[in-house]
C-alpha atoms as one frame of an Amber mdcrd trajectory, in Angstrom:
protein
 -47.246   4.610  -0.600 -43.813   4.208   0.975 -41.146   2.247  -0.866 -40.399
  -1.209   0.702 -37.150  -1.451   2.588 -34.836  -4.071   1.065 -31.303  -5.175
   1.806 -29.632  -4.018  -1.427 -25.898  -4.540  -0.735 -23.865  -6.575   1.713
 -20.087  -6.148   2.377 -17.318  -7.631   4.478 -13.824  -6.182   4.988 -11.533
  -9.089   5.828  -8.627  -6.735   6.786  -9.466  -3.615   8.750  -9.110  -0.465
   6.591  -8.479  -2.394   3.348 -10.931  -2.956   0.569 -14.267  -4.769   0.873
 -15.848  -7.864  -0.724 -19.381  -7.587  -1.960 -21.559 -10.656  -1.066 -25.045
 -11.913  -1.875 -25.409 -13.581   1.551 -23.444 -13.610   4.802 -23.432 -15.412
   8.153 -24.159 -13.319  11.281 -21.848 -14.487  14.075 -20.971 -13.429  17.657
 -18.822 -10.492  16.574 -20.266  -9.398  13.208 -20.422 -10.933   9.749 -18.277
 -14.012   9.254 -14.742 -13.043   8.192 -15.406  -9.328   8.610 -12.376  -7.444
  10.017 -10.771 -10.483  11.609  -7.335  -9.454  10.163  -5.482  -6.329  11.222
  -2.327  -4.569  10.038  -0.126  -3.414  12.935   3.079  -1.403  13.043   6.399
  -2.115  14.792   4.816  -1.197  18.123   1.936  -3.650  17.444  -0.468  -0.732
  17.173  -3.291  -0.863  14.663  -2.831   0.880  11.286  -5.646   2.478   9.241
  -5.981   4.796   6.265  -6.478   7.685   8.726  -2.648   7.805   9.171  -1.539
   5.538   6.341  -3.270   6.728   3.197  -1.340   4.190   1.097  -3.603   1.458
   2.477  -6.199   2.664   0.061  -4.155   1.276  -2.742  -4.606  -2.254  -1.536
  -7.473  -4.223  -3.155  -9.165  -7.313  -1.743 -10.669  -9.976  -3.963 -12.362
 -13.242  -2.971 -10.432 -16.574  -3.344 -11.008 -20.107  -2.213 -11.265 -20.147
   1.607  -9.629 -16.692   1.696  -8.860 -13.633  -0.302  -6.175 -12.018  -2.503
  -4.470  -8.715  -1.796  -3.124  -6.630  -4.630  -1.681  -3.181  -5.134  -3.586
  -1.109  -7.625  -0.549   1.075  -8.562   2.188  -1.601  -8.387   1.438  -4.508
 -10.694   4.981  -5.848 -10.096   3.830  -6.829  -6.587   2.184 -10.179  -7.291
  -1.167 -10.746  -5.492  -0.880 -12.227  -2.034  -3.184 -14.976  -0.878  -4.452
 -14.784   2.726  -6.662 -17.511   4.288  -9.813 -16.366   6.037  -8.445 -17.869
   9.296  -4.972 -18.116  10.821  -3.342 -20.769  13.002  -2.184 -20.201  16.621
   1.515 -20.853  15.896   2.638 -17.423  17.142   0.742 -14.909  19.282   1.298
 -11.320  20.363  -0.641  -8.496  22.024  -1.872  -5.753  19.772  -3.508  -2.378
  20.484  -6.664  -1.128  18.808  -7.961   2.171  20.069  -8.011   1.812  23.853
  -8.178  -2.059  23.742  -5.269  -4.474  23.992  -6.031  -7.973  22.800  -3.938
 -10.977  21.848  -3.764 -11.985  18.163  -2.365 -14.770  16.019   0.438 -13.904
  13.657  -0.078 -14.380   9.899   2.583 -16.020   7.673   5.958 -14.248   7.362
   5.361 -13.669   3.634   2.235 -11.619   4.534   4.321  -9.290   6.732   6.933
  -8.974   3.983   4.415  -8.236   1.265   2.533  -5.670   3.279   5.744  -3.901
   4.452   6.860  -3.637   0.805   3.422  -2.441  -0.303   3.077   0.186   2.450
   6.721   1.244   2.577   7.155   0.611   6.282   7.593  -2.389   8.584   4.265
  -3.907   9.574   2.597  -7.227  10.448  -0.665  -8.936   9.686  -2.447 -10.415
  12.635  -5.711 -12.329  13.234  -8.396 -12.208  15.892  -9.324 -15.741  17.068
 -12.675 -16.815  18.488 -11.091 -16.920  21.921 -10.633 -13.117  22.072 -13.263
 -11.125  23.944 -13.515  -7.527  22.745 -16.751  -5.809  23.873 -18.546  -2.907
  22.232 -19.052   0.244  24.292 -20.158  -1.109  27.717 -22.681   1.631  28.591
 -24.531   0.997  25.290 -24.177  -2.822  25.254 -26.683  -4.476  27.607 -26.591
  -7.663  25.565 -22.815  -8.001  26.019 -22.109  -7.944  22.230 -18.587  -8.565
  20.916 -16.758  -6.860  18.116 -13.927  -7.869  15.773 -11.205  -5.404  14.802
 -13.922  -2.990  13.639 -13.738   0.392  15.364 -16.401  -0.175  17.961 -19.491
  -2.051  16.650 -20.004  -5.234  14.685 -22.184  -3.799  11.899 -22.692  -0.531
  10.046 -26.008   0.238   8.282 -26.578   2.991   5.713 -29.590   3.766   3.490
 -29.129   4.497  -0.244 -31.434   7.463   0.161 -29.033   8.882   2.734 -26.140
   8.740   0.294 -28.343  10.266  -2.451 -29.141  13.139  -0.123 -25.473  13.823
   0.506 -24.527  13.478  -3.153 -27.165  16.028  -4.009 -25.221  18.559  -2.013
 -21.754  17.685  -3.394 -20.045  19.081  -6.535 -18.668  15.595  -7.161 -20.700
  12.592  -5.997 -19.019   9.861  -3.991 -19.706   6.140  -3.842 -20.953   4.145
  -0.877 -17.461   2.569  -0.506 -16.212   5.773   1.144 -18.331   4.883   4.211
 -17.524   1.163   4.483 -20.936  -0.143   5.464 -21.862  -3.852   6.009 -25.556
  -3.348   5.252 -26.928  -1.012   2.568 -30.694  -0.777   2.118 -33.012   0.704
  -0.470 -36.316   2.376   0.155 -37.406   4.913   2.756 -36.504   8.529   3.275
 -32.961   9.929   3.647 -31.548   9.193   7.087 -34.671   7.162   8.068 -32.227
   4.710   9.803 -31.430   7.391  12.362 -34.749   6.908  14.008 -34.759   3.088
  14.109 -34.361   1.178  17.342 -34.837  -2.467  16.383 -35.269  -3.923  12.907
 -35.466  -7.393  11.376 -33.847  -9.050   8.353 -35.092 -12.599   7.760 -35.316
 -14.331  11.132 -32.789 -11.973  12.820 -33.385  -8.974  14.962 -30.831  -6.114
  14.959 -30.468  -3.035  17.220 -29.376   0.372  15.882 -27.398   1.517  18.864
 -26.197   4.979  17.765 -25.121   7.099  14.880 -21.626   6.686  13.404 -19.368
   9.681  13.635 -17.275   9.931  10.498 -13.562  10.732  10.110 -10.999  11.827
   7.576 -11.007   8.379   6.025 -14.173   9.373   4.062 -12.137  12.019   2.247
  -9.765   9.492   0.650 -10.624   8.520  -2.913 -10.199   4.683  -3.017  -9.530
   4.872  -6.801  -6.531   7.057  -6.372  -5.549   6.775  -2.643  -5.544  10.552
  -2.438  -7.328  12.875  -0.032  -9.729  15.466  -1.206  -8.074  18.875  -0.994
 -11.426  20.345   0.023 -12.049  17.774   2.703 -15.067  16.378   0.885 -17.433
  14.748   1.514 -16.742  15.240   5.239 -16.942  19.062   5.040 -20.366  19.054
   3.454 -21.589  16.285   5.807 -20.453  18.271   8.807 -22.379  21.322   7.652
 -25.745  19.657   8.139 -25.175  16.363  10.037 -23.107  17.339  13.088 -23.823
  15.964  16.570 -21.647  16.346  19.556 -18.857  17.666  17.302 -18.923  14.696
  14.866 -20.312  14.430  11.304 -22.812  11.597  11.492 -23.576   9.143   8.697
 -24.966   5.638   9.157 -25.980   3.615  12.198 -23.791   1.327  14.419 -25.690
  -1.892  14.886 -25.559  -5.008  17.025 -27.326  -8.388  16.788 -27.677 -11.043
  19.426 -29.123 -13.592  16.963 -27.225 -15.988  14.691 -28.129 -16.889  11.087
 -27.956 -15.695   7.474 -28.730 -12.386   5.825 -29.343 -12.148   2.088 -29.382
  -9.413  -0.477 -32.941  -8.718  -1.603 -34.730  -9.642   1.576 -36.932  -7.074
   3.318 -36.125  -4.988   6.324 -38.916  -4.567   8.845 -38.632  -1.822  11.477
 -39.816  -3.264  14.756 -39.443  -0.175  16.994 -38.236   3.370  16.849 -35.946
   5.334  19.108 -37.712   7.308  21.879
């Protein structure tokens, strides 16, 4: 008998490219999980910053707090934790660039900019995406007109635990799921079973697995030390057996036109498979 598919872990990342918060339930909204990647760090040119270019961002931890979260620096205890609310106010706005998109954003508090500039060793700003912003996922793969936050391209990322186990079985040193920054982690099923899914359900909500997720150098950064693997792992091993169109693939980019709650422990039901 096949093992039942269950939602085993659920994560949001309030600030793009910073640490995640593990949840037991989350609200699915128009552009992803509530509070997921609604904040963004930008440089002096108002262009988005990630661990790809700024490895020091891996040193910043995110912890839940009342109506917001706390940022802390794992290697600099003298930097007192910074409280950031889940939502900003429209007192100051500016245009920011994320990949090929330019959208307007609300400025965070000045103390947020000061804290992050000190923590990262360069001038930067913290900005927020309001509900008024329209940022679409890839148009040619988005018949439902789904929106996305400051995530790279899609509102959700799904990975099976069996897929990580398969990868770790090929590595000299196993890595944790946090390297791949999923929203949904499920147990049960075969390794990379999610690659073949088209539509699946959790609770009363129906999701669509749009396409595989091509992975980047960010997966080679150890979040415990903020250092890159000198051997380029796990990306090198992943690329050796999971390459498609020049990218190492791991996980599925997902959309959802429905609204409601998802909860850890509830079953996943595959409704249809890719042709």
